[in-house]
mmCIF file as Biopython writes it, N, C-alpha, C and O atoms, coordinates in Angstrom:
data_model
#
loop_
_atom_site.group_PDB
_atom_site.id
_atom_site.type_symbol
_atom_site.label_atom_id
_atom_site.label_alt_id
_atom_site.label_comp_id
_atom_site.label_asym_id
_atom_site.label_entity_id
_atom_site.label_seq_id
_atom_site.pdbx_PDB_ins_code
_atom_site.Cartn_x
_atom_site.Cartn_y
_atom_site.Cartn_z
_atom_site.occupancy
_atom_site.B_iso_or_equiv
_atom_site.auth_seq_id
_atom_site.auth_asym_id
_atom_site.pdbx_PDB_model_num
ATOM 1   N N  . MET A ? 1  ? 40.857 64.974 -66.066 1.0 0.0 1  A 1 
ATOM 2   C CA . MET A ? 1  ? 40.509 65.711 -67.525 1.0 0.0 1  A 1 
ATOM 3   C C  . MET A ? 1  ? 39.879 64.865 -68.293 1.0 0.0 1  A 1 
ATOM 4   O O  . MET A ? 1  ? 38.692 64.830 -68.617 1.0 0.0 1  A 1 
ATOM 5   N N  . VAL A ? 2  ? 41.029 63.973 -68.644 1.0 0.0 2  A 1 
ATOM 6   C CA . VAL A ? 2  ? 40.989 63.558 -70.099 1.0 0.0 2  A 1 
ATOM 7   C C  . VAL A ? 2  ? 39.843 62.276 -69.893 1.0 0.0 2  A 1 
ATOM 8   O O  . VAL A ? 2  ? 38.906 62.085 -70.669 1.0 0.0 2  A 1 
ATOM 9   N N  . GLN A ? 3  ? 40.016 61.785 -69.170 1.0 0.0 3  A 1 
ATOM 10  C CA . GLN A ? 3  ? 38.512 61.048 -68.971 1.0 0.0 3  A 1 
ATOM 11  C C  . GLN A ? 3  ? 37.592 61.597 -69.012 1.0 0.0 3  A 1 
ATOM 12  O O  . GLN A ? 3  ? 36.706 61.112 -69.715 1.0 0.0 3  A 1 
ATOM 13  N N  . ALA A ? 4  ? 37.361 62.683 -68.403 1.0 0.0 4  A 1 
ATOM 14  C CA . ALA A ? 4  ? 36.148 63.358 -68.069 1.0 0.0 4  A 1 
ATOM 15  C C  . ALA A ? 4  ? 35.462 63.273 -69.854 1.0 0.0 4  A 1 
ATOM 16  O O  . ALA A ? 4  ? 34.572 62.538 -70.283 1.0 0.0 4  A 1 
ATOM 17  N N  . SER A ? 5  ? 36.513 64.616 -70.789 1.0 0.0 5  A 1 
ATOM 18  C CA . SER A ? 5  ? 36.395 64.696 -71.683 1.0 0.0 5  A 1 
ATOM 19  C C  . SER A ? 5  ? 36.084 63.170 -72.884 1.0 0.0 5  A 1 
ATOM 20  O O  . SER A ? 5  ? 35.403 63.180 -73.909 1.0 0.0 5  A 1 
ATOM 21  N N  . VAL A ? 6  ? 36.816 62.065 -72.311 1.0 0.0 6  A 1 
ATOM 22  C CA . VAL A ? 6  ? 36.560 61.181 -73.348 1.0 0.0 6  A 1 
ATOM 23  C C  . VAL A ? 6  ? 34.877 60.602 -73.216 1.0 0.0 6  A 1 
ATOM 24  O O  . VAL A ? 6  ? 34.156 60.361 -74.185 1.0 0.0 6  A 1 
ATOM 25  N N  . ALA A ? 7  ? 34.513 60.467 -71.864 1.0 0.0 7  A 1 
ATOM 26  C CA . ALA A ? 7  ? 33.131 59.894 -71.545 1.0 0.0 7  A 1 
ATOM 27  C C  . ALA A ? 7  ? 32.383 61.107 -72.023 1.0 0.0 7  A 1 
ATOM 28  O O  . ALA A ? 7  ? 31.284 60.752 -72.448 1.0 0.0 7  A 1 
ATOM 29  N N  . PHE A ? 8  ? 32.585 62.560 -72.125 1.0 0.0 8  A 1 
ATOM 30  C CA . PHE A ? 8  ? 31.711 62.989 -72.662 1.0 0.0 8  A 1 
ATOM 31  C C  . PHE A ? 8  ? 31.771 63.250 -74.153 1.0 0.0 8  A 1 
ATOM 32  O O  . PHE A ? 8  ? 30.897 63.885 -74.744 1.0 0.0 8  A 1 
ATOM 33  N N  . CYS A ? 9  ? 32.734 62.784 -74.676 1.0 0.0 9  A 1 
ATOM 34  C CA . CYS A ? 9  ? 32.534 62.385 -76.229 1.0 0.0 9  A 1 
ATOM 35  C C  . CYS A ? 9  ? 31.840 60.948 -76.511 1.0 0.0 9  A 1 
ATOM 36  O O  . CYS A ? 9  ? 31.232 60.811 -77.573 1.0 0.0 9  A 1 
ATOM 37  N N  . GLY A ? 10 ? 31.913 59.859 -75.579 1.0 0.0 10 A 1 
ATOM 38  C CA . GLY A ? 10 ? 31.928 58.824 -75.848 1.0 0.0 10 A 1 
ATOM 39  C C  . GLY A ? 10 ? 29.949 59.223 -75.732 1.0 0.0 10 A 1 
ATOM 40  O O  . GLY A ? 10 ? 29.228 58.858 -76.660 1.0 0.0 10 A 1 
ATOM 41  N N  . HIS A ? 11 ? 29.375 59.938 -74.562 1.0 0.0 11 A 1 
ATOM 42  C CA . HIS A ? 11 ? 27.848 60.185 -74.642 1.0 0.0 11 A 1 
ATOM 43  C C  . HIS A ? 11 ? 27.409 60.877 -75.701 1.0 0.0 11 A 1 
ATOM 44  O O  . HIS A ? 11 ? 26.433 60.494 -76.346 1.0 0.0 11 A 1 
ATOM 45  N N  . MET A ? 12 ? 28.081 61.967 -75.992 1.0 0.0 12 A 1 
ATOM 46  C CA . MET A ? 12 ? 28.027 62.775 -76.966 1.0 0.0 12 A 1 
ATOM 47  C C  . MET A ? 12 ? 27.699 62.024 -79.007 1.0 0.0 12 A 1 
ATOM 48  O O  . MET A ? 12 ? 27.175 62.598 -79.962 1.0 0.0 12 A 1 
ATOM 49  N N  . TYR A ? 13 ? 28.202 60.836 -78.918 1.0 0.0 13 A 1 
ATOM 50  C CA . TYR A ? 13 ? 28.194 60.185 -80.102 1.0 0.0 13 A 1 
ATOM 51  C C  . TYR A ? 13 ? 27.309 58.726 -79.456 1.0 0.0 13 A 1 
ATOM 52  O O  . TYR A ? 13 ? 26.896 57.943 -80.311 1.0 0.0 13 A 1 
ATOM 53  N N  . ALA A ? 14 ? 27.111 58.482 -78.372 1.0 0.0 14 A 1 
ATOM 54  C CA . ALA A ? 14 ? 25.418 57.834 -78.463 1.0 0.0 14 A 1 
ATOM 55  C C  . ALA A ? 14 ? 24.138 58.348 -78.648 1.0 0.0 14 A 1 
ATOM 56  O O  . ALA A ? 14 ? 23.165 57.716 -79.057 1.0 0.0 14 A 1 
ATOM 57  N N  . TYR A ? 15 ? 24.190 59.853 -78.240 1.0 0.0 15 A 1 
ATOM 58  C CA . TYR A ? 15 ? 23.250 60.866 -78.407 1.0 0.0 15 A 1 
ATOM 59  C C  . TYR A ? 15 ? 23.087 60.451 -79.820 1.0 0.0 15 A 1 
ATOM 60  O O  . TYR A ? 15 ? 22.262 59.650 -80.259 1.0 0.0 15 A 1 
ATOM 61  N N  . LEU A ? 16 ? 24.021 61.131 -80.488 1.0 0.0 16 A 1 
ATOM 62  C CA . LEU A ? 16 ? 23.829 61.797 -82.195 1.0 0.0 16 A 1 
ATOM 63  C C  . LEU A ? 16 ? 23.601 60.421 -83.068 1.0 0.0 16 A 1 
ATOM 64  O O  . LEU A ? 16 ? 22.958 60.475 -84.116 1.0 0.0 16 A 1 
ATOM 65  N N  . LEU A ? 17 ? 24.082 59.353 -82.653 1.0 0.0 17 A 1 
ATOM 66  C CA . LEU A ? 17 ? 23.969 57.706 -83.224 1.0 0.0 17 A 1 
ATOM 67  C C  . LEU A ? 17 ? 22.594 57.711 -82.999 1.0 0.0 17 A 1 
ATOM 68  O O  . LEU A ? 17 ? 22.024 57.827 -84.084 1.0 0.0 17 A 1 
ATOM 69  N N  . LEU A ? 18 ? 21.896 57.646 -82.172 1.0 0.0 18 A 1 
ATOM 70  C CA . LEU A ? 18 ? 20.528 58.067 -81.323 1.0 0.0 18 A 1 
ATOM 71  C C  . LEU A ? 18 ? 19.343 58.739 -82.007 1.0 0.0 18 A 1 
ATOM 72  O O  . LEU A ? 18 ? 18.216 58.321 -82.271 1.0 0.0 18 A 1 
ATOM 73  N N  . TYR A ? 19 ? 19.976 59.970 -82.224 1.0 0.0 19 A 1 
ATOM 74  C CA . TYR A ? 19 ? 19.296 61.396 -82.629 1.0 0.0 19 A 1 
ATOM 75  C C  . TYR A ? 19 ? 19.028 61.013 -84.234 1.0 0.0 19 A 1 
ATOM 76  O O  . TYR A ? 19 ? 18.003 61.278 -84.862 1.0 0.0 19 A 1 
ATOM 77  N N  . MET A ? 20 ? 20.476 60.167 -84.849 1.0 0.0 20 A 1 
ATOM 78  C CA . MET A ? 20 ? 19.934 60.552 -86.361 1.0 0.0 20 A 1 
ATOM 79  C C  . MET A ? 20 ? 19.061 59.075 -86.883 1.0 0.0 20 A 1 
ATOM 80  O O  . MET A ? 20 ? 18.785 58.837 -88.059 1.0 0.0 20 A 1 
ATOM 81  N N  . LEU A ? 21 ? 18.673 58.059 -85.547 1.0 0.0 21 A 1 
ATOM 82  C CA . LEU A ? 21 ? 18.354 56.862 -85.892 1.0 0.0 21 A 1 
ATOM 83  C C  . LEU A ? 21 ? 16.464 57.216 -85.407 1.0 0.0 21 A 1 
ATOM 84  O O  . LEU A ? 21 ? 15.558 56.393 -85.280 1.0 0.0 21 A 1 
ATOM 85  N N  . MET A ? 22 ? 16.424 58.636 -85.248 1.0 0.0 22 A 1 
ATOM 86  C CA . MET A ? 22 ? 14.753 59.105 -85.027 1.0 0.0 22 A 1 
ATOM 87  C C  . MET A ? 22 ? 14.440 60.038 -85.970 1.0 0.0 22 A 1 
ATOM 88  O O  . MET A ? 22 ? 15.156 60.823 -86.591 1.0 0.0 22 A 1 
ATOM 89  N N  . LYS A ? 23 ? 13.257 59.839 -85.987 1.0 0.0 23 A 1 
ATOM 90  C CA . LYS A ? 23 ? 12.771 60.745 -87.346 1.0 0.0 23 A 1 
ATOM 91  C C  . LYS A ? 23 ? 12.375 62.205 -86.245 1.0 0.0 23 A 1 
ATOM 92  O O  . LYS A ? 23 ? 12.375 61.910 -85.050 1.0 0.0 23 A 1 
ATOM 93  N N  . ARG A ? 24 ? 12.120 63.383 -86.508 1.0 0.0 24 A 1 
ATOM 94  C CA . ARG A ? 24 ? 11.700 64.608 -85.829 1.0 0.0 24 A 1 
ATOM 95  C C  . ARG A ? 24 ? 9.901  64.690 -86.327 1.0 0.0 24 A 1 
ATOM 96  O O  . ARG A ? 24 ? 9.533  64.281 -87.428 1.0 0.0 24 A 1 
ATOM 97  N N  . THR A ? 25 ? 8.916  65.305 -85.267 1.0 0.0 25 A 1 
ATOM 98  C CA . THR A ? 25 ? 7.514  64.900 -85.284 1.0 0.0 25 A 1 
ATOM 99  C C  . THR A ? 25 ? 7.274  65.789 -84.939 1.0 0.0 25 A 1 
ATOM 100 O O  . THR A ? 25 ? 8.076  66.500 -84.333 1.0 0.0 25 A 1 
ATOM 101 N N  . ALA A ? 26 ? 5.709  66.203 -85.260 1.0 0.0 26 A 1 
ATOM 102 C CA . ALA A ? 26 ? 5.455  67.730 -83.774 1.0 0.0 26 A 1 
ATOM 103 C C  . ALA A ? 26 ? 4.279  66.737 -83.811 1.0 0.0 26 A 1 
ATOM 104 O O  . ALA A ? 26 ? 4.267  65.863 -84.678 1.0 0.0 26 A 1 
ATOM 105 N N  . LEU A ? 27 ? 3.091  66.858 -82.722 1.0 0.0 27 A 1 
ATOM 106 C CA . LEU A ? 27 ? 1.923  66.819 -82.543 1.0 0.0 27 A 1 
ATOM 107 C C  . LEU A ? 27 ? 1.351  67.431 -81.641 1.0 0.0 27 A 1 
ATOM 108 O O  . LEU A ? 27 ? 2.095  67.978 -80.826 1.0 0.0 27 A 1 
ATOM 109 N N  . PHE A ? 28 ? -0.245 67.580 -81.431 1.0 0.0 28 A 1 
ATOM 110 C CA . PHE A ? 28 ? -0.453 68.339 -80.350 1.0 0.0 28 A 1 
ATOM 111 C C  . PHE A ? 28 ? -1.303 67.231 -79.713 1.0 0.0 28 A 1 
ATOM 112 O O  . PHE A ? 28 ? -1.865 66.213 -80.116 1.0 0.0 28 A 1 
ATOM 113 N N  . LEU A ? 29 ? -1.091 68.139 -78.052 1.0 0.0 29 A 1 
ATOM 114 C CA . LEU A ? 29 ? -1.436 67.466 -77.330 1.0 0.0 29 A 1 
ATOM 115 C C  . LEU A ? 29 ? -2.578 68.486 -76.449 1.0 0.0 29 A 1 
ATOM 116 O O  . LEU A ? 29 ? -2.565 69.667 -76.794 1.0 0.0 29 A 1 
ATOM 117 N N  . LYS A ? 30 ? -3.368 68.170 -75.552 1.0 0.0 30 A 1 
ATOM 118 C CA . LYS A ? 30 ? -4.301 69.358 -74.883 1.0 0.0 30 A 1 
ATOM 119 C C  . LYS A ? 30 ? -2.852 69.299 -73.341 1.0 0.0 30 A 1 
ATOM 120 O O  . LYS A ? 30 ? -1.752 68.863 -73.000 1.0 0.0 30 A 1 
ATOM 121 N N  . GLU A ? 31 ? -3.719 69.901 -73.060 1.0 0.0 31 A 1 
ATOM 122 C CA . GLU A ? 31 ? -3.374 70.907 -72.203 1.0 0.0 31 A 1 
ATOM 123 C C  . GLU A ? 31 ? -3.096 69.558 -71.007 1.0 0.0 31 A 1 
ATOM 124 O O  . GLU A ? 31 ? -2.019 69.014 -70.760 1.0 0.0 31 A 1 
ATOM 125 N N  . GLU A ? 32 ? -4.389 69.278 -70.429 1.0 0.0 32 A 1 
ATOM 126 C CA . GLU A ? 32 ? -4.022 68.102 -69.108 1.0 0.0 32 A 1 
ATOM 127 C C  . GLU A ? 32 ? -3.128 67.330 -69.862 1.0 0.0 32 A 1 
ATOM 128 O O  . GLU A ? 32 ? -2.045 67.215 -69.288 1.0 0.0 32 A 1 
ATOM 129 N N  . GLN A ? 33 ? -3.194 66.754 -70.955 1.0 0.0 33 A 1 
ATOM 130 C CA . GLN A ? 33 ? -2.255 65.916 -71.541 1.0 0.0 33 A 1 
ATOM 131 C C  . GLN A ? 33 ? -0.637 66.028 -70.773 1.0 0.0 33 A 1 
ATOM 132 O O  . GLN A ? 33 ? -0.136 65.263 -69.949 1.0 0.0 33 A 1 
ATOM 133 N N  . LEU A ? 34 ? 0.009  67.461 -71.484 1.0 0.0 34 A 1 
ATOM 134 C CA . LEU A ? 34 ? 1.038  67.883 -71.883 1.0 0.0 34 A 1 
ATOM 135 C C  . LEU A ? 34 ? 1.348  68.117 -70.102 1.0 0.0 34 A 1 
ATOM 136 O O  . LEU A ? 34 ? 2.491  67.944 -69.677 1.0 0.0 34 A 1 
ATOM 137 N N  . GLU A ? 35 ? 0.339  68.474 -69.268 1.0 0.0 35 A 1 
ATOM 138 C CA . GLU A ? 35 ? 0.380  68.371 -67.765 1.0 0.0 35 A 1 
ATOM 139 C C  . GLU A ? 35 ? 1.357  67.516 -67.119 1.0 0.0 35 A 1 
ATOM 140 O O  . GLU A ? 35 ? 2.455  67.625 -66.573 1.0 0.0 35 A 1 
ATOM 141 N N  . LYS A ? 36 ? 0.277  66.380 -67.482 1.0 0.0 36 A 1 
ATOM 142 C CA . LYS A ? 36 ? 0.613  65.017 -66.608 1.0 0.0 36 A 1 
ATOM 143 C C  . LYS A ? 36 ? 2.091  64.620 -66.853 1.0 0.0 36 A 1 
ATOM 144 O O  . LYS A ? 36 ? 2.933  64.427 -65.977 1.0 0.0 36 A 1 
ATOM 145 N N  . LEU A ? 37 ? 2.339  64.490 -68.809 1.0 0.0 37 A 1 
ATOM 146 C CA . LEU A ? 37 ? 3.608  64.001 -69.075 1.0 0.0 37 A 1 
ATOM 147 C C  . LEU A ? 37 ? 4.684  64.936 -68.185 1.0 0.0 37 A 1 
ATOM 148 O O  . LEU A ? 37 ? 5.698  64.405 -67.732 1.0 0.0 37 A 1 
ATOM 149 N N  . GLN A ? 38 ? 4.396  66.403 -67.957 1.0 0.0 38 A 1 
ATOM 150 C CA . GLN A ? 38 ? 5.615  67.114 -67.631 1.0 0.0 38 A 1 
ATOM 151 C C  . GLN A ? 38 ? 5.847  66.336 -66.066 1.0 0.0 38 A 1 
ATOM 152 O O  . GLN A ? 38 ? 6.985  65.939 -65.817 1.0 0.0 38 A 1 
ATOM 153 N N  . THR A ? 39 ? 4.808  66.144 -65.086 1.0 0.0 39 A 1 
ATOM 154 C CA . THR A ? 39 ? 4.855  65.926 -63.653 1.0 0.0 39 A 1 
ATOM 155 C C  . THR A ? 39 ? 5.593  64.147 -64.316 1.0 0.0 39 A 1 
ATOM 156 O O  . THR A ? 39 ? 6.778  63.949 -64.047 1.0 0.0 39 A 1 
ATOM 157 N N  . LEU A ? 40 ? 5.037  63.333 -64.898 1.0 0.0 40 A 1 
ATOM 158 C CA . LEU A ? 40 ? 5.933  62.169 -64.554 1.0 0.0 40 A 1 
ATOM 159 C C  . LEU A ? 40 ? 7.482  62.580 -65.256 1.0 0.0 40 A 1 
ATOM 160 O O  . LEU A ? 40 ? 8.434  61.800 -65.290 1.0 0.0 40 A 1 
ATOM 161 N N  . SER A ? 41 ? 7.487  63.753 -65.709 1.0 0.0 41 A 1 
ATOM 162 C CA . SER A ? 41 ? 8.989  63.601 -66.361 1.0 0.0 41 A 1 
ATOM 163 C C  . SER A ? 41 ? 9.597  64.469 -65.230 1.0 0.0 41 A 1 
ATOM 164 O O  . SER A ? 41 ? 10.820 64.407 -65.101 1.0 0.0 41 A 1 
ATOM 165 N N  . ASP A ? 42 ? 8.949  65.207 -64.461 1.0 0.0 42 A 1 
ATOM 166 C CA . ASP A ? 42 ? 9.606  65.336 -62.951 1.0 0.0 42 A 1 
ATOM 167 C C  . ASP A ? 42 ? 10.226 64.535 -62.052 1.0 0.0 42 A 1 
ATOM 168 O O  . ASP A ? 42 ? 11.314 64.455 -61.482 1.0 0.0 42 A 1 
ATOM 169 N N  . LYS A ? 43 ? 8.898  63.809 -62.122 1.0 0.0 43 A 1 
ATOM 170 C CA . LYS A ? 43 ? 9.192  62.399 -60.905 1.0 0.0 43 A 1 
ATOM 171 C C  . LYS A ? 43 ? 10.061 62.028 -61.506 1.0 0.0 43 A 1 
ATOM 172 O O  . LYS A ? 43 ? 11.122 62.030 -60.882 1.0 0.0 43 A 1 
ATOM 173 N N  . THR A ? 44 ? 10.117 61.545 -62.915 1.0 0.0 44 A 1 
ATOM 174 C CA . THR A ? 44 ? 10.936 59.622 -63.130 1.0 0.0 44 A 1 
ATOM 175 C C  . THR A ? 44 ? 12.799 60.877 -64.002 1.0 0.0 44 A 1 
ATOM 176 O O  . THR A ? 44 ? 13.909 60.347 -64.045 1.0 0.0 44 A 1 
ATOM 177 N N  . GLY A ? 45 ? 12.610 62.105 -64.420 1.0 0.0 45 A 1 
ATOM 178 C CA . GLY A ? 45 ? 13.372 62.530 -64.814 1.0 0.0 45 A 1 
ATOM 179 C C  . GLY A ? 45 ? 13.844 61.974 -66.207 1.0 0.0 45 A 1 
ATOM 180 O O  . GLY A ? 45 ? 15.003 62.148 -66.583 1.0 0.0 45 A 1 
ATOM 181 N N  . ALA A ? 46 ? 12.791 61.212 -67.061 1.0 0.0 46 A 1 
ATOM 182 C CA . ALA A ? 46 ? 12.892 61.290 -68.465 1.0 0.0 46 A 1 
ATOM 183 C C  . ALA A ? 46 ? 12.576 62.426 -69.069 1.0 0.0 46 A 1 
ATOM 184 O O  . ALA A ? 46 ? 12.222 63.510 -68.605 1.0 0.0 46 A 1 
ATOM 185 N N  . PRO A ? 47 ? 12.726 62.094 -70.051 1.0 0.0 47 A 1 
ATOM 186 C CA . PRO A ? 47 ? 12.202 63.673 -70.494 1.0 0.0 47 A 1 
ATOM 187 C C  . PRO A ? 47 ? 10.766 62.986 -71.098 1.0 0.0 47 A 1 
ATOM 188 O O  . PRO A ? 47 ? 10.274 61.857 -71.109 1.0 0.0 47 A 1 
ATOM 189 N N  . ILE A ? 48 ? 10.394 64.307 -71.584 1.0 0.0 48 A 1 
ATOM 190 C CA . ILE A ? 48 ? 8.638  64.256 -72.583 1.0 0.0 48 A 1 
ATOM 191 C C  . ILE A ? 48 ? 8.556  63.238 -73.492 1.0 0.0 48 A 1 
ATOM 192 O O  . ILE A ? 48 ? 7.878  62.210 -73.495 1.0 0.0 48 A 1 
ATOM 193 N N  . ALA A ? 49 ? 9.822  63.947 -74.716 1.0 0.0 49 A 1 
ATOM 194 C CA . ALA A ? 49 ? 9.652  62.564 -75.744 1.0 0.0 49 A 1 
ATOM 195 C C  . ALA A ? 49 ? 10.212 61.590 -75.304 1.0 0.0 49 A 1 
ATOM 196 O O  . ALA A ? 49 ? 10.729 61.042 -76.277 1.0 0.0 49 A 1 
ATOM 197 N N  . GLU A ? 50 ? 10.426 61.035 -74.417 1.0 0.0 50 A 1 
ATOM 198 C CA . GLU A ? 50 ? 11.104 60.048 -74.057 1.0 0.0 50 A 1 
ATOM 199 C C  . GLU A ? 50 ? 9.791  58.847 -73.560 1.0 0.0 50 A 1 
ATOM 200 O O  . GLU A ? 50 ? 9.800  57.700 -74.008 1.0 0.0 50 A 1 
ATOM 201 N N  . LEU A ? 51 ? 8.834  59.290 -72.691 1.0 0.0 51 A 1 
ATOM 202 C CA . LEU A ? 51 ? 8.169  59.681 -72.314 1.0 0.0 51 A 1 
ATOM 203 C C  . LEU A ? 51 ? 6.330  59.283 -73.238 1.0 0.0 51 A 1 
ATOM 204 O O  . LEU A ? 51 ? 5.243  58.765 -72.985 1.0 0.0 51 A 1 
ATOM 205 N N  . VAL A ? 52 ? 6.947  59.858 -74.175 1.0 0.0 52 A 1 
ATOM 206 C CA . VAL A ? 52 ? 5.512  60.107 -75.461 1.0 0.0 52 A 1 
ATOM 207 C C  . VAL A ? 52 ? 6.213  58.351 -76.215 1.0 0.0 52 A 1 
ATOM 208 O O  . VAL A ? 52 ? 5.511  57.379 -76.495 1.0 0.0 52 A 1 
ATOM 209 N N  . ARG A ? 53 ? 7.079  58.411 -76.302 1.0 0.0 53 A 1 
ATOM 210 C CA . ARG A ? 53 ? 7.946  57.220 -77.371 1.0 0.0 53 A 1 
ATOM 211 C C  . ARG A ? 53 ? 7.850  55.598 -76.954 1.0 0.0 53 A 1 
ATOM 212 O O  . ARG A ? 53 ? 7.912  54.579 -77.642 1.0 0.0 53 A 1 
ATOM 213 N N  . ARG A ? 54 ? 7.647  55.851 -75.316 1.0 0.0 54 A 1 
ATOM 214 C CA . ARG A ? 54 ? 7.320  54.648 -74.380 1.0 0.0 54 A 1 
ATOM 215 C C  . ARG A ? 54 ? 5.822  54.129 -74.456 1.0 0.0 54 A 1 
ATOM 216 O O  . ARG A ? 54 ? 5.357  53.021 -74.189 1.0 0.0 54 A 1 
ATOM 217 N N  . ALA A ? 55 ? 5.201  55.333 -74.922 1.0 0.0 55 A 1 
ATOM 218 C CA . ALA A ? 55 ? 3.556  55.232 -74.837 1.0 0.0 55 A 1 
ATOM 219 C C  . ALA A ? 55 ? 2.914  54.568 -75.870 1.0 0.0 55 A 1 
ATOM 220 O O  . ALA A ? 55 ? 1.919  53.846 -75.931 1.0 0.0 55 A 1 
ATOM 221 N N  . ILE A ? 56 ? 3.958  55.109 -76.899 1.0 0.0 56 A 1 
ATOM 222 C CA . ILE A ? 56 ? 3.460  54.922 -78.995 1.0 0.0 56 A 1 
ATOM 223 C C  . ILE A ? 56 ? 4.090  53.532 -78.595 1.0 0.0 56 A 1 
ATOM 224 O O  . ILE A ? 56 ? 3.115  52.791 -78.475 1.0 0.0 56 A 1 
ATOM 225 N N  . ASP A ? 57 ? 5.299  52.765 -78.312 1.0 0.0 57 A 1 
ATOM 226 C CA . ASP A ? 57 ? 5.294  51.666 -78.263 1.0 0.0 57 A 1 
ATOM 227 C C  . ASP A ? 57 ? 4.654  50.704 -77.438 1.0 0.0 57 A 1 
ATOM 228 O O  . ASP A ? 57 ? 4.716  49.519 -77.764 1.0 0.0 57 A 1 
ATOM 229 N N  . ALA A ? 58 ? 3.953  51.109 -76.256 1.0 0.0 58 A 1 
ATOM 230 C CA . ALA A ? 58 ? 3.025  50.353 -75.841 1.0 0.0 58 A 1 
ATOM 231 C C  . ALA A ? 58 ? 1.752  49.947 -76.536 1.0 0.0 58 A 1 
ATOM 232 O O  . ALA A ? 58 ? 1.098  48.904 -76.569 1.0 0.0 58 A 1 
ATOM 233 N N  . TYR A ? 59 ? 1.665  50.825 -76.935 1.0 0.0 59 A 1 
ATOM 234 C CA . TYR A ? 59 ? 0.494  50.943 -77.691 1.0 0.0 59 A 1 
ATOM 235 C C  . TYR A ? 59 ? 0.091  49.986 -79.188 1.0 0.0 59 A 1 
ATOM 236 O O  . TYR A ? 59 ? -0.959 49.418 -79.486 1.0 0.0 59 A 1 
ATOM 237 N N  . LEU A ? 60 ? 1.882  50.139 -80.210 1.0 0.0 60 A 1 
ATOM 238 C CA . LEU A ? 60 ? 1.887  49.354 -81.146 1.0 0.0 60 A 1 
ATOM 239 C C  . LEU A ? 60 ? 2.203  48.322 -80.660 1.0 0.0 60 A 1 
ATOM 240 O O  . LEU A ? 60 ? 2.621  47.486 -81.461 1.0 0.0 60 A 1 
ATOM 241 N N  . LEU A ? 61 ? 2.157  47.969 -79.355 1.0 0.0 61 A 1 
ATOM 242 C CA . LEU A ? 61 ? 2.575  46.552 -78.985 1.0 0.0 61 A 1 
ATOM 243 C C  . LEU A ? 61 ? 1.598  45.635 -78.706 1.0 0.0 61 A 1 
ATOM 244 O O  . LEU A ? 61 ? 1.681  44.409 -78.773 1.0 0.0 61 A 1 
ATOM 245 N N  . SER A ? 62 ? 0.111  46.724 -78.196 1.0 0.0 62 A 1 
ATOM 246 C CA . SER A ? 62 ? -0.872 46.138 -78.115 1.0 0.0 62 A 1 
ATOM 247 C C  . SER A ? 62 ? -1.742 45.800 -79.158 1.0 0.0 62 A 1 
ATOM 248 O O  . SER A ? 62 ? -2.567 44.902 -78.989 1.0 0.0 62 A 1 
ATOM 249 N N  . ARG A ? 63 ? -1.669 46.337 -80.088 1.0 0.0 63 A 1 
ATOM 250 C CA . ARG A ? 63 ? -2.203 46.184 -82.347 1.0 0.0 63 A 1 
ATOM 251 C C  . ARG A ? 63 ? -1.310 45.548 -82.437 1.0 0.0 63 A 1 
ATOM 252 O O  . ARG A ? 63 ? -0.848 46.086 -83.443 1.0 0.0 63 A 1 
ATOM 253 N N  . LYS A ? 64 ? -0.486 44.634 -82.161 1.0 0.0 64 A 1 
ATOM 254 C CA . LYS A ? 64 ? 0.806  44.329 -83.175 1.0 0.0 64 A 1 
ATOM 255 C C  . LYS A ? 64 ? 0.225  43.104 -83.827 1.0 0.0 64 A 1 
ATOM 256 O O  . LYS A ? 64 ? 0.951  42.562 -84.661 1.0 0.0 64 A 1 
ATOM 257 N N  . LYS A ? 65 ? -1.119 42.496 -83.563 1.0 0.0 65 A 1 
ATOM 258 C CA . LYS A ? 65 ? -1.733 41.257 -84.795 1.0 0.0 65 A 1 
ATOM 259 C C  . LYS A ? 65 ? -2.778 42.417 -85.478 1.0 0.0 65 A 1 
ATOM 260 O O  . LYS A ? 65 ? -3.843 41.841 -85.700 1.0 0.0 65 A 1 
ATOM 261 N N  . GLU A ? 66 ? -2.859 43.925 -85.912 1.0 0.0 66 A 1 
ATOM 262 C CA . GLU A ? 66 ? -2.871 44.207 -86.515 1.0 0.0 66 A 1 
ATOM 263 C C  . GLU A ? 66 ? -1.682 45.057 -87.757 1.0 0.0 66 A 1 
ATOM 264 O O  . GLU A ? 66 ? -1.921 45.801 -88.709 1.0 0.0 66 A 1 
ATOM 265 N N  . LEU A ? 67 ? -0.635 44.623 -87.300 1.0 0.0 67 A 1 
ATOM 266 C CA . LEU A ? 67 ? 0.036  44.861 -87.960 1.0 0.0 67 A 1 
ATOM 267 C C  . LEU A ? 67 ? 1.360  44.303 -88.832 1.0 0.0 67 A 1 
ATOM 268 O O  . LEU A ? 67 ? 2.383  44.714 -89.379 1.0 0.0 67 A 1 
ATOM 269 N N  . LYS A ? 68 ? 0.698  43.223 -88.602 1.0 0.0 68 A 1 
ATOM 270 C CA . LYS A ? 68 ? 1.339  42.054 -89.300 1.0 0.0 68 A 1 
ATOM 271 C C  . LYS A ? 68 ? 1.010  41.783 -90.694 1.0 0.0 68 A 1 
ATOM 272 O O  . LYS A ? 68 ? 1.527  40.830 -91.277 1.0 0.0 68 A 1 
#
């Protein structure tokens, strides 16, 4: 039981650390976009927020010359 508690605390610490490094934002999505993201989320197990972050990273990478 102690080992499970330590693992849980470690997991929660990592989650809180990541949460602190991120900023909360809101965005509006078309219904079709959200439905497709939900389908991907269901199939991959990744939360919609993670899928959106990955999409933003891919977009920013494709525009990196403009960000310099």
